[in-house]
C-alpha positions as CSV (number, residue, x, y, z in Angstrom):
1,M,102.5,106.5,85.7
2,N,102.9,103.4,83.4
3,P,103.1,99.8,85.3
4,T,106.7,99.8,85.1
5,E,107.0,103.3,86.8
6,T,104.6,102.1,89.4
7,E,106.5,99.0,90.2
8,L,110.1,101.0,90.6
9,R,107.8,103.4,93.0
10,L,106.5,100.5,94.9
11,R,109.8,98.5,94.9
12,Q,111.6,101.8,96.2
13,E,108.7,102.3,99.1
14,L,109.0,98.6,100.1
15,A,112.8,98.8,100.2
16,A,112.6,101.9,102.5
17,C,110.5,100.0,104.8
18,Y,112.5,97.3,105.3
19,R,115.4,99.9,106.2
20,L,113.1,101.8,108.5
21,I,112.1,98.3,110.2
22,A,116.1,97.7,110.8
23,H,116.6,101.2,111.6
24,F,114.3,101.4,114.5
25,R,115.3,98.0,115.7
26,M,112.1,96.2,114.9
27,T,113.6,93.0,112.9
28,D,114.1,89.4,113.9
29,L,117.3,88.2,111.8
30,I,115.8,87.6,108.5
31,F,112.7,86.0,110.0
32,T,110.1,88.5,109.3
33,H,108.8,90.2,106.1
34,I,106.7,93.0,104.5
35,S,104.9,92.8,101.3
36,V,103.0,95.0,98.7
37,R,100.9,94.3,96.2
38,I,101.7,95.4,92.6
39,P,98.4,96.6,90.9
40,G,96.8,94.4,88.4
41,P,94.3,91.3,88.2
42,E,97.2,89.0,88.9
43,H,97.6,89.8,92.5
44,H,101.4,89.9,92.2
45,F,103.3,91.1,95.3
46,L,106.9,92.0,96.4
47,I,108.5,90.5,99.4
48,N,111.9,90.1,100.9
49,P,114.5,87.7,99.9
50,Y,115.0,85.3,102.3
51,G,118.3,85.2,103.8
52,L,119.2,88.9,104.0
53,M,119.1,91.0,106.5
54,F,116.9,94.0,106.2
55,D,119.4,96.4,106.1
56,E,120.7,94.6,102.9
57,I,117.4,95.0,101.1
58,T,117.4,97.4,97.9
59,A,114.5,98.0,95.5
60,S,116.1,95.6,93.1
61,N,116.6,92.5,94.9
62,L,113.1,92.4,96.3
63,V,111.0,88.8,95.0
64,K,107.8,88.9,93.0
65,I,105.6,86.1,93.5
66,D,101.8,85.2,92.9
67,L,99.5,84.0,95.2
68,Q,100.8,80.5,94.9
69,G,104.1,81.4,95.9
70,N,105.7,81.0,92.5
71,A,108.4,83.4,91.4
72,V,107.1,85.8,88.5
73,E,110.6,86.8,87.6
74,P,114.1,85.1,88.0
75,S,115.5,85.5,91.3
76,P,118.7,84.0,93.1
77,Y,116.6,84.2,96.5
78,P,113.9,82.2,97.7
79,V,110.8,83.4,99.9
80,N,110.1,82.7,103.3
81,P,107.4,80.2,103.1
82,A,105.8,81.3,106.7
83,G,105.9,84.7,104.9
84,F,104.5,83.3,101.8
85,V,101.2,81.5,103.8
86,I,100.5,84.8,106.0
87,H,100.9,87.5,103.1
88,S,99.2,85.9,100.1
89,A,96.2,85.2,102.4
90,I,95.6,88.5,103.1
91,H,96.7,90.0,99.8
92,G,94.2,87.5,98.5
93,A,91.4,88.6,100.6
94,R,91.5,92.0,101.3
95,E,91.8,94.5,98.4
96,D,92.8,97.5,101.2
97,A,95.6,95.5,102.2
98,Q,98.1,96.6,99.6
99,C,101.1,96.3,102.2
100,V,101.2,93.9,104.8
101,L,104.0,94.1,107.7
102,H,104.6,91.7,110.4
103,T,107.0,91.9,113.3
104,H,108.5,89.7,116.1
105,T,109.6,92.3,118.3
106,K,110.1,91.8,122.4
107,A,107.1,94.4,123.3
108,G,104.8,93.2,120.5
109,C,105.2,89.6,121.1
110,A,104.7,90.3,125.1
111,V,101.5,92.1,124.7
112,A,100.4,89.1,122.2
113,A,100.8,86.8,124.9
114,L,98.7,88.9,127.3
115,K,95.2,88.0,127.9
116,C,94.0,91.4,128.1
117,G,95.7,92.1,124.8
118,L,96.3,95.7,123.9
119,L,94.9,98.4,126.4
120,P,94.1,102.3,125.7
121,V,96.8,102.7,128.0
122,N,98.2,106.1,126.5
123,Q,97.2,108.4,123.5
124,I,99.2,106.4,120.9
125,S,97.3,103.5,122.1
126,M,93.9,105.1,121.2
127,E,94.6,105.0,117.7
128,F,94.0,101.4,117.8
129,Y,91.1,101.3,119.7
130,G,88.5,98.9,118.4
131,K,90.7,98.6,115.7
132,V,92.5,95.4,116.6
133,A,91.7,91.4,115.7
134,Y,93.4,88.4,117.4
135,H,94.5,85.0,115.9
136,D,95.1,82.3,118.3
137,Y,98.6,80.3,117.6
138,E,98.4,77.3,115.8
139,G,102.3,76.6,115.2
140,V,104.8,78.2,113.0
141,A,102.7,79.2,109.8
142,L,103.7,76.8,107.5
143,D,100.3,75.1,106.8
144,M,97.7,76.5,104.2
145,D,94.9,75.2,106.3
146,E,95.6,78.2,108.6
147,Q,94.9,80.8,105.9
148,Q,91.1,80.7,106.3
149,R,91.2,81.2,109.9
150,L,93.8,84.0,109.8
151,V,91.7,85.8,107.1
152,A,88.5,85.4,109.0
153,D,90.1,86.6,112.5
154,L,91.6,89.6,110.6
155,G,88.4,90.5,109.0
156,D,88.2,94.0,108.3
157,K,90.8,95.4,111.0
158,P,93.9,97.2,110.1
159,V,95.9,95.4,113.0
160,L,96.3,91.5,113.9
161,M,97.9,90.2,117.0
162,L,99.0,86.9,116.6
163,R,98.7,85.3,119.9
164,N,102.2,84.0,121.1
165,H,103.7,85.0,118.0
166,G,103.8,89.1,116.9
167,L,102.3,92.1,115.3
168,L,100.5,92.4,111.8
169,T,99.4,95.9,110.5
170,V,98.2,96.2,106.8
171,G,97.8,99.6,105.1
172,E,96.6,101.0,101.7
173,N,100.2,102.0,101.0
174,V,103.6,101.3,102.4
175,S,103.6,104.5,104.5
176,E,100.1,103.4,106.4
177,A,101.3,99.9,107.3
178,F,104.6,101.1,108.4
179,L,103.4,104.0,110.8
180,R,100.8,101.9,112.0
181,M,103.4,99.4,113.3
182,Y,105.6,102.0,114.6
183,Y,102.9,103.4,116.7
184,L,101.7,100.0,117.4
185,E,105.2,99.1,118.8
186,K,105.2,102.1,120.9
187,A,101.8,101.7,122.2
188,C,102.9,97.8,123.5
189,E,106.2,99.3,124.9
190,I,104.2,101.9,126.7
191,Q,101.7,99.5,127.9
192,L,104.3,97.2,129.3
193,A,106.3,99.9,131.2
194,A,102.9,101.0,132.8
195,Q,101.9,97.4,133.7
196,A,105.4,97.1,135.4
197,A,105.1,100.2,137.5
198,G,101.6,99.9,139.4
199,E,97.8,100.0,138.7
200,I,96.7,101.5,135.3
201,V,94.2,104.2,134.8
202,L,92.2,103.9,131.7
203,P,90.4,106.6,129.9
204,S,86.5,106.1,129.5
205,E,85.4,104.3,126.3
206,A,83.8,107.7,125.5
207,V,86.9,109.7,125.2
208,C,88.9,106.2,123.7
209,A,86.2,106.1,121.1
210,H,86.3,109.8,120.2
211,T,90.5,109.7,120.4
212,E,90.2,106.9,117.6
213,R,88.2,109.0,115.6
214,Q,90.6,111.9,115.9
215,F,93.3,109.6,114.5
216,N,91.5,107.7,112.0
217,D,88.4,109.8,110.8
218,H,89.3,112.6,109.0
219,A,86.2,112.9,107.2
220,R,84.2,113.2,110.3
221,Q,81.9,116.6,111.3
222,L,83.9,118.8,113.2
223,K,82.5,120.6,116.3
224,E,82.9,124.4,116.3
225,G,86.5,125.2,117.5
226,E,87.7,121.5,116.7
227,L,90.6,121.2,114.2
228,T,91.9,118.2,112.6
229,D,95.5,116.9,111.2
230,S,94.9,115.1,108.2
231,G,98.2,115.3,106.5
232,A,100.4,114.7,109.8
233,M,101.4,110.9,108.4
234,Q,102.6,111.9,105.4
235,L,104.4,114.4,106.7
236,A,106.3,111.9,109.0
237,W,106.7,109.5,106.2
238,K,108.5,112.5,103.8
239,A,110.6,112.8,107.0
240,L,111.4,109.4,107.4
241,L,112.5,109.2,103.8
242,R,114.7,112.2,104.5
243,M,116.5,110.5,107.0
244,L,117.2,107.5,105.2
245,E,118.7,109.6,102.2
246,R,121.2,110.7,104.7
247,V,121.9,107.0,106.3
248,A,121.1,104.7,103.7
249,P,120.5,106.0,100.3
250,D,121.3,102.5,98.8
251,Y,117.9,101.6,99.6
252,R,116.8,102.7,95.9
253,D,119.3,100.6,94.3
């Protein structure tokens, strides 16, 4: 696949991700952001055109910028400055963070404001056991100095809870970042419902750690009679794309 074909594929995948975030009601008008890095030494990445609702975003209107926030190609749209601060920091620091996804959902913001953070309340939550980092709130992310602290707090984790702010996931591709966010959001919703209902029962640390490995470590040594489901997330992503083809096929334009 040549560079032009690669960029077109990434544009379509990122546009699909924006439409899915809109479809599942995880948007905050125009004010959150998802980015994907374009392969190459330049560290160019694609991000949303600031001012468009997520259901307006298409492959062709995504904005390509560099790590300094400069537009690489002409675009009639600006870029959200807070989006640039957060996403450029992570793309510059993490080679594996090809896609970075940030939301301000009600459940996500609520759990990010809890002292306990995300708890292993449910099977869904245990995908993230030991995988969540936390970054203390410093104000709207418009200060370039915050980049170093944000990256240091994220470390090598796939999930960052921005205290008093929202959620962030990273992935080696768009589908991985999206599905992490989808299930992180569900984990937050389940936790809030359980906390409101009464006293929570949590599994043991050993069970939580085992369940996390079942979700994430498909190369682990399986014991006799143990199965693995390594292709599940790609099957889910393909199903999501089929749904988009039915309800919003213009994302590819």
